[in-house]
N, C-alpha and C positions, 0 to 999 in steps of 0.2 A: 504495501499500500503506499503510492505516494501520496504531495498535497498537490495540484492541482488550481494552476490559475486560469480563470477563460475569461480575458480581455474583450471587451465587445459583450462579454456575458447574460444582455437583459438583451440582445435583440433576437431576429430571427433565429438564426441559424447559434447561434449562441444561447442560445437559451434551450434548444430542444439537446446541444448538450451540455451541458448546466446538467437539465435532467437527463440523460440518459447516465452521468455519473454521476446523481443523488441513487437512482435505483440499483446502479448494479450494486453499492456499498462496496464496490472495489475499493474511494478512494475518498480522501476530502479537497470540497474544493470550494473555490469564494468565486469570487463575479468581481473586477474590476471594473469599472466604469467611469465616464465622465463628469457623466453629472447623477444624479441620483431619480433612480427608475419610478421610487413609492410602488411600484407593485408585496403589495399584503404576501402574495401568495408564493414570490420569490424560494427558487429550492438553495437558496448556498449564502454564506452571508454577501453582504456587496463593501465594496469603499469603491473612493470617489476619489478618482487620480485627476491628477494634468499630469500631464506624459512626461512633456518638457521640462519635469523636476525634475529629473534623471537616478539623483539622490537623493529621495522623498519614494520614489517609485520602489528601487533597491532596497534601501533600508525593509520599506513594505514584505517585500518577496524575502528576504530574510528573516523577519520578524514573525510573518506567518508560515516557516519552514516549506516551500515554495516549489517542490522541485524542479516543474514543467509549468508550462504556459504557453496556452493554448491562445491566436489569438484571433480572433472572429471578429475584429475593427474588417466596415464596412471601408475600404482605403478605392475609394473613387475620386479623386482630385489631391492635393499637394497638400492639403494641412492634414486629413487623415492619414496620408503614408508617413507625414512628416510622426505621426502621433504611432505609426509603429515602429519605425525608428531608432524612436527615442525610445522603446518598450522595448527594443533587440538592444539595444546598449543597456537600458536596468540590468536587464537579466544578465549579460555576461558581466554584470557590475556586480551582482551579490554571489556570495560564496554558497548557499542552500540549493541554485538553482543550473540545474544539468541540460535544461533539454525544451527545444521552444517549439512548433507547429504556427508557420507560418502564419495566412490571411490569403486563400482564394478560393475553395470550396468550389470549383467546376470545371473548366476542361483547360487544355492546353495555350500555353502561351507563346503561341508563335513565333520561331527562329526571324521569319520574318517580319524583318520593320512594318512593313506597308504592308501587315494584316492587323499588326494589334489595333489595337482601342487606346486614348487615350488614356486613363491607366495604370493600363499593364505594367503605362513602365516607371510609375512607383512601388508596385510587390514585387519586380524583378532587383528595383533599390534597396529594398529587405532582401531578397537573398545577397545579396552582395556584400551587407553589411553582416549578413551571419558566418557570411564563406570567412570572413575576419573576426569572428567570433569563440572560442573553446568552443561551444553548445553546440549539443548532441543536435541534427536539424530538421526537420523536413519541410512539404507543404501537400493535403491534399486533390486528390482531379480523383474525381468524380459524377462528370457530366454534365452534364444538364436533371434541375432540378424536377422527381418526377410532379411531385409537390400541386406546380402550376394544373398541370391536368385537370383533377378533383375538388377543385375553386370552385365552389365555398361548401361544399360538402364536407373534403375530407376531411381529419383531424392533423394542422399545419400551424406555425407562426409562420411561414410566410403571407409574404402579400401579393392578390391579385397582379401578374404580368402575362403578357398575350408575348408567345411567339411560336410560328406557326402551326397551329394548332386553336381556333379558340373556340374552345367546346361551347357555347351560352349559343352562337346568335350561326355556330353548323357552318362551320366555314373554316377553311387551309389554305394557307402560303406555303405552300415546301417549296426548301432550297433547294437547286437540282437536279436527279430524276426522282428523291423520292428511294429510295433503292439504296441507301448508303448507307451501313452501318450507323447506330446510334447508340449512346450508352446515358443512363435513368438511372437519376437514385433520387431513390425517395427520403424525406431529410434524416425522419430516426432510425432508418436503416446506415443513414453517412455516420449518427450519432455512440447508432455499436461498437459500430467500427472503430470509428475516434478511442475508441472507451477500450477495444482489443488492444489497437495497435501500442497505446501503453504499457499493454506488458508486453512485447517484444522487446531480444536482453538488447536488441542493434536497431534501427532505423536506412530504409532503403531513402532512396531522390527516386522519382515524388512515391507516396503510397494511393497508388489509385485504390479504387473501390466499387459497386455500381450496383443498385438493386434489380436491375436487366437489360439485356440489350436488345434492340427493333432495328425495323428499319420505320420512316415517317408517313409511306404507304399505308406497311400494316398495321401501323396505328391509328393511321386517319378510319381507319376500313373497323379495328377496332370500333370507333371512337361512333362512327358511327352506327354498326351494331346495336350497341349500348341505345342513342338518340334517335333512334328508332329511325331514322332519310337519311338523305345523300347529302353529301356539303357542298359546297361551294368554294372547287379547286381550283387554284394558279398550282405555279411551277416556276418557281425565280431561277433565270440561268446565271452560271454563275457573271456571262458580262454582267448582267443589272446588278447582281450585286455587288460587282465590284466599281461599278459607278454610284451606289453608296443608292441605290435603290430597293424597296422591297414590296410585296405586293397590300394592299391594305386591309387590313382586319376589319370588322366593325369595334371589335371591346377596345383597340388599340385611341378612340378616340377620347376614353375616359382619365388614361395618362397622360395626354397631352396640355396637361392643370401643373400638370407638375417638372414633368418633362419633354423637354418641347420639341416636337416630331419632329428636326430637320435632326434634332441627337438622339433620338431612338431611332427611325432609321441606319443613323451612322453607324448604332453599334449594332439594330440586330441585322443590316448586312450583311457585316463580320464578319457574326455570328453565323451566320448562312453560309459563309463561306469557308467554314471552317465545319459545317457541316458537308459541305458538301465536295470537300478538298481530303477525307475522313476524320481528319482529328476529334470526331467527337467519340469515333471508334478505340476508343482504351484496353490495353491489352491488359488477355487476362493471365497470361502468366507474368507470373511474379504478384499477382495482385492478394489487397487482404482476403477475398473472395475463395483464393487456395489457401492462406492460409492459415484460415478462420473455415472451414467447412460447414461446420459445424451452427454458421450463423445463417437464420436466413430470411429472406430476404423479399421486400415485396413487389409482385409482381405488376406489371403496368395494366392490367384483365385488374386488376383490382381497384386500381386509384381510380378508374376513367370508369369502370363497373358503377360508381357511385353516380352516374347519371344518367340510372337506368331507371326508368319512368315516371324522368321528371320532365 
């Protein structure tokens, strides 16, 4: 048993991991956050920190005897990237802290800079900083979150986000041919893999895990079966995606109030290229699925099945 600190542990992915750690009873856990969450049902003790105060955070990690830091900070801009870099510095300075999981919680960051989404450079800066420390570190690669296709009926801490498949409006904009392999992960499965990985004697980079693999054509066909009718389907070619364009889905409009249309299209067209280029087909060999075959994962059918008779 070790003490684990989950940075950003009141957020969607972070709180799911905290819940899994508490349920497992394998490790003690605390939450680090930039402001108090006022969550009375929070599963672990919460410490409000200023990540820029590296000395304070380092002392806190030592005082709490934290062995492993799991960052679930949403690294989306320079400010949040700086917070994670400061957390790395604090963990490296702490005499009790030996391991660090960097925030990403998704797919592969492409080597081709032209394919990168702007926020990915900040996540790469974290990895470069970790390379200069004595910490044992890694990052998870788990494909695309399966939860999104069961919302609002599935149990999840994620907020709605529509990519490729619009379950509510029976529509899909499929990148590529739709036959490319795609990796999906339910956040609760991800959290179980994180807990199990803490017990590994040595870590590898990256840590790959997933719930199930399929293709978008198969997923859409499954969705049509549960919704009881054909979907309005468009296919976005790599050429279209390279221009930063996607086929608009009805559910996208709800996102424009907090994500400008141009930004949303820019991000989703890049994700679409990742699909079309096979970058979401994460390897089974060496994955945590192989290391922990006893962990039962959630199927795509189970998640999309929440839409039956809706």
